[in-house]
C-alpha positions, 0 to 999 in steps of 0.5 A: 238462230231462230226464236220459237214461241210455244205454250208452256202448258200444251206445247202448241207452237205459237210462232217464230222469229227467224230475223237475226236482227231482232235484239233482246231489248226489242223483244223485252227479254232485257226486262226479265229477271235472271229467274224469269229468264231461266223459267221462260227461255231455253235453248233447243238442240239446234241452238235456237231459243224457245220461249215458253208462254201461255196460249189463249186456250190454256189461259182460259182454262186457268182463268176458269180454274186457277188451281189447275196450274198445280196439276201436271197437265191442264187437261188431264 
């Protein structure tokens, strides 16, 4: 099982971890509430975990105009 990090706004792949020895505690997943976990972590068709985070570009857009988070897409 691999863990893939992608931007929740633009879909940009940000990295991945393929080492099966990494624990949820090491990644900080154990600190998430069940609601946060459901919002942030999903599984793909191959059984890999997909972690949705915000990339630097999208973070800059949100900092400049926080209301953009309400739009269906940050860039349209």
